[in-house]
Structures are given as structure tokens and as C-alpha cells.
C-alpha positions in Angstrom: 124.4 106.5 96.8 121.4 104.5 97.0 119.3 101.8 99.0 116.5 101.3 96.4 118.4 97.9 94.5 116.7 99.1 90.7 117.9 102.4 90.5 121.8 101.4 91.5 121.5 98.3 89.0 120.6 101.1 86.4 123.0 103.9 87.2 126.1 102.4 88.3 129.1 101.5 86.5 131.0 99.9 90.0 128.9 98.9 93.6 130.4 99.1 96.6 128.9 97.6 100.0 128.5 99.2 103.5 127.9 97.4 105.8 128.4 98.7 110.1 129.8 101.3 108.7 132.9 99.2 107.0 133.2 98.7 103.4 132.5 94.7 102.4 133.0 94.6 98.6 132.7 96.4 95.9 133.1 95.1 92.1 131.7 96.1 88.7 127.7 95.7 88.6 128.0 93.0 86.3 129.3 91.0 88.8 126.4 91.6 91.1 122.9 90.3 91.1 119.7 92.0 93.1 120.5 88.7 95.8 124.1 89.1 96.0 124.0 92.9 97.0 121.6 91.9 99.5 123.7 89.4 101.0 126.6 91.5 101.3 124.3 94.2 102.9 123.0 92.0 105.6 125.9 89.1 105.7 123.8 85.7 105.1 122.3 84.5 102.1 119.1 85.6 100.7 117.4 82.5 101.5 117.9 82.7 105.4 116.3 86.1 105.5 112.3 86.0 104.3 112.3 83.0 105.4 109.3 82.0 107.7 109.8 81.4 111.1 110.1 77.7 111.9 108.2 77.5 114.9 104.6 75.5 115.1 101.6 77.6 116.1 100.5 77.0 119.6 97.6 77.9 121.6 95.3 80.9 120.3 96.9 83.7 121.9 94.1 86.4 120.5 90.0 85.0 119.6 88.1 87.6 117.6 85.0 88.1 117.1 82.3 89.8 114.8 84.6 93.0 114.8 82.9 95.4 113.5 84.0 99.4 112.7 81.4 102.1 111.3 82.6 104.6 109.3 83.8 107.7 110.9 82.9 109.9 107.6 79.8 108.0 106.9 77.7 106.4 109.9 75.8 104.3 109.3 78.2 102.4 106.7 80.9 99.9 107.6 84.7 100.1 107.2 84.9 96.2 109.3 82.1 94.3 108.9 81.5 90.8 111.4 85.8 89.9 110.9 85.9 87.2 113.0 90.1 85.1 112.9 92.1 84.3 115.8 95.9 84.2 116.3 98.3 81.9 117.9 101.2 81.7 119.9 104.2 81.7 117.8 102.2 82.0 114.8 102.9 85.1 112.1 99.3 85.3 110.6 99.6 87.6 107.9 96.9 90.2 106.9 96.0 90.7 102.9 93.6 93.3 101.0 94.2 95.9 98.7 94.0 100.0 99.8 90.5 100.6 101.5 90.0 97.0 102.3 90.0 97.6 106.3 93.7 96.3 107.7 95.0 99.1 109.0 91.4 100.0 110.8 91.4 96.6 112.0 95.3 97.1 113.5 94.1 100.3 115.2 90.6 99.7 117.0 92.4 96.3 117.9 94.8 98.7 120.0 92.7 100.7 121.1 92.7 103.6 118.9 89.0 103.3 116.3 87.9 106.4 115.5 84.5 105.7 115.4 81.7 103.2 117.5 83.3 99.4 117.3 82.0 96.6 118.3 82.7 92.6 118.4 84.6 90.7 121.2 87.9 89.9 122.3 89.6 87.2 124.3 93.1 85.8 125.1 94.5 83.4 127.8 92.8 84.3 131.1 91.0 86.9 130.0 87.0 86.5 129.4 85.5 87.3 125.9 85.3 90.9 126.5 84.2 94.5 124.6 86.6 96.3 122.3 89.4 98.1 124.5 88.7 101.9 125.2 91.9 103.2 124.8 95.8 102.1 124.3 96.3 101.8 127.7 94.3 98.9 127.6 95.5 97.3 125.5 98.8 98.0 126.8 98.0 96.4 130.0 96.1 93.3 128.0 99.7 92.1 126.2 99.1 94.0 123.2 101.4 96.5 121.0 100.9 98.0 118.0 104.0 99.0 115.6 101.8 101.5 113.3 102.2 101.8 109.8 103.6 105.6 110.3 106.6 106.2 112.3 107.3 109.8 112.0 103.5 109.9 113.0 103.1 107.4 115.9 106.0 105.3 116.3 108.3 108.0 117.9 109.6 111.0 119.1 112.0 112.5 117.0 112.9 115.3 119.2 113.3 112.4 122.3 116.4 110.5 122.7 116.6 106.8 122.1 116.2 106.1 125.9 113.1 107.7 126.2 111.9 106.6 123.0 112.6 102.9 124.4 110.8 103.0 127.8 108.3 105.5 127.5 105.5 102.5 127.4 106.8 100.8 130.4 107.6 104.5 132.3 106.2 102.8 135.7 108.3 100.3 135.7 111.1 102.9 136.5 109.2 104.7 139.1 110.7 105.0 142.2 109.9 106.9 145.4 108.9 110.7 145.3 107.9 110.2 142.0 111.2 109.8 140.5 112.6 107.6 137.7 115.7 105.3 137.9 117.5 106.6 135.5 120.6 104.3 135.6 118.1 101.2 135.2 116.8 103.3 131.9 119.6 103.4 130.4 120.7 99.9 131.3 117.7 98.3 129.6 118.0 100.8 126.6 121.9 100.2 126.0 121.0 96.3 126.4 117.9 96.8 123.6 120.3 98.6 121.3 122.7 95.8 121.2 120.2 93.2 121.2 118.1 95.0 118.4 121.8 96.2 116.2 120.4 99.6 116.9 123.0 101.8 115.5 123.6 105.3 117.3 126.4 106.4 119.3 124.7 105.9 122.8 121.1 106.2 124.6 120.9 109.8 124.5 121.3 110.4 121.0 118.8 111.8 119.5 115.8 109.5 117.5 115.2 111.6 114.6 119.3 111.9 114.0 119.0 107.8 113.4 118.1 106.3 110.0 114.6 104.6 109.0 115.3 101.3 109.7 117.3 102.3 113.2 114.0 104.1 114.4 111.9 101.3 113.0 114.6 98.7 115.1 113.8 101.6 118.0 109.8 101.2 117.9 109.8 97.8 118.0 112.2 97.8 121.1 109.9 99.8 123.0 107.1 97.2 122.7 109.8 94.3 123.2 110.7 96.0 126.7 106.6 95.8 127.1 106.6 92.2 126.5 103.4 91.7 124.3 101.7 88.4 124.3 100.2 89.8 120.8 102.5 92.5 118.3 100.2 93.8 115.6 102.4 94.9 112.7 101.0 97.6 110.0 103.6 98.0 107.5 106.7 97.1 109.5 109.2 97.3 106.9 107.9 100.2 104.8 110.4 102.8 103.9 113.2 101.1 105.3 116.4 99.4 103.4 116.9 95.8 102.5 119.6 95.3 105.5 117.3 96.7 107.9 114.2 95.0 106.5 115.9 91.5 106.5 117.2 92.6 110.4 113.2 93.1 111.4 112.2 90.5 109.8 114.7 88.4 112.4 113.0 90.0 115.4 109.8 88.7 114.0 111.0 85.5 113.9 112.8 85.6 117.3 109.5 86.7 118.9 107.8 84.2 117.4 110.1 81.7 118.9 109.2 82.8 122.3 105.9 82.7 121.9 104.6 86.0 120.8 101.6 85.9 118.8 102.5 88.3 115.1 99.9 89.6 113.0 101.6 91.0 110.1 99.8 94.0 107.6 101.9 94.5 104.4 100.9 95.6 101.3 104.1 93.7 99.7 102.7 90.5 98.6 105.6 88.8 98.5 106.9 89.8 102.2 103.7 88.9 103.0 103.5 85.1 101.6 107.1 84.6 102.1 106.6 85.2 106.4 102.9 84.4 107.5 101.8 81.0 108.3 98.1 81.7 106.9 97.1 84.8 105.6 93.5 86.4 106.1 92.3 87.8 103.1 90.0 91.5 104.1 88.0 92.7 100.8 85.9 95.6 101.7 85.6 95.6 105.1 85.0 91.7 105.3 87.2 88.2 105.8 87.1 86.8 102.8 89.0 84.1 102.5 92.3 82.2 105.4 95.0 80.3 103.6 97.5 78.7 104.9 100.6 79.4 103.8 100.7 76.0 101.5 97.8 77.6 100.1 98.5 81.0 99.4 99.1 81.5 95.9 99.4 85.2 95.1 97.0 84.2 92.2 94.5 83.0 95.4 95.2 85.9 97.8 94.4 88.2 95.1 91.3 86.8 93.7 90.2 86.8 97.1 91.1 90.2 97.7 89.3 91.3 94.4 86.2 89.3 95.4 
């Protein structure tokens, strides 16, 4: 049993595909292709899975200017050096770059999680250009959310329930008199979110640690969707999940873009980045080297900028 397709096609004589706990197809390996296996796993054609959201980007949702982050280990050096960009409503803005280019540092510092001095300004609709957020609570209040690259470390509380994870950022919404929480509302909203995101768990009371990696990642998405962000920062959102969960996450991204949310997507998988993004910003050694519209964002152009 494996979700690594290269391994399956190298070893297996017959391939059986399960979806939602049921066998949907079984056949000799020679009857399958990687594309047909993925289509069977998610219930639709591969060309419908990794498509760019069919949205027309609107007004600017986030404007970042001269964003500079000091290297916490080497004062005087910059992890990010005067990075400027805009993300628009309904747009997926891809962030490309090699390891060490500053991609994750950009996302975390925008969310108020900088580990060293950060300078620059950010502006959002109805909010004048301001200094960086001092902590995540300020970012959340402004309508910014972050799905980090390591869900086990900063995405979920493994020993807590799905309900507790989903409602953690929005607990104040459920607070009643005497400091008590409205658990019936939390249960209802959690169950609704589980159904909408197809989170496979017996109930909202299930422990997050008991879920598969893909379902844990959907819990991370779900908790931020309940917060209704205007800007969603995604750092490697499909890392460590199977192809079926990856397709569902892309579907969630498309749905959010259709609702006008600005998506900033960091991914080390270039095909994913180029397939989903409306524009691609390329970072190299902490600097913004180029921005490509999707029809000009070829692997060659992106890699040339990433190694500049």
C-alpha cells in the first residue's frame, strides 16, 4: 500500500484504487497510467485537478513595499532585502525560489512571526500603509492567515480534537457570559466545515493525530477559513499529502479565489506553482528578481531568475 505512484508502478502487478473507504477500480498495472490512477482517486479527470482558478484578479488586497528582514544569526545581513509586491483579490500569486531564497521568511514575517528585525510597509483595503505586524494576532485581526510549511509543528495540535483545532483562532466568536464557550455552536460550525472540506473523521471530537496527513492539512485550512481571511499565505500547502488530498487542496484554493480571497502560494514543486498561479514572483538570495504573468512563467524563465 502506497501513495507514491512511482513506487506503485515500479513494484505492483495489480493496482487497486480506494476512494472514501471503497474500492473504485482494480486492474493489472499495464491497464493503468499515473494520470488514470489520480483520476480514479479523486473522481475526475487530471486536467480538472491542477487547473488555474478561473478568476479575474481584482483590486489590490495586499501591498508590500521595501520588506527587509535581518538575518537572526548574522546581524547586518538580510534574509530579505527590500522586497515589494502586490497580491490581488481572487488571485493566486506564486512565490518561487531555491532553498534559502527567503520564501518562508517572507510568509512568516508578513504574519507577524519574524525572528529578527523587520522593516518595510504593508497596506490593505481600508487600512493605510503600516509597519509590520508585531505578532500573529495583529495579522489575524487585519484579515491575514498563514498555513505554514510544517503542520505538525505550527499547524495543528495533534492531541486536541478536530473541533478544538478548527475553532482555535476564532474562540472569541464562541465566548459567552462568565467566560464559557458555546460548544453547540462550535460543534455545528466544525461539522459544517468538515463536510465542506471533506475532512474524513468520525466526528468533530476525533483527535487530530488520528487523521491522515491530507485530512490534517484540511483541518489547518478549515481553521483559517472559519476566520474568513482576506489574504491567505500558503507555504508548501501540499507537502506530504497524497495526490487525492493535493487535488482537494487545489480545489479549496480555487474556491477561495472565486470568493475574492488573495492567495500567496509558496511551493517547491514548480509544476504546481506554474499550473495554479496567475502570476509568479521569483526570489533569489532574498531579493525579488522578476514577476511573470502565467503565460510567461515558463520553467526556464523562472529558474533563470531564481539562480540570478
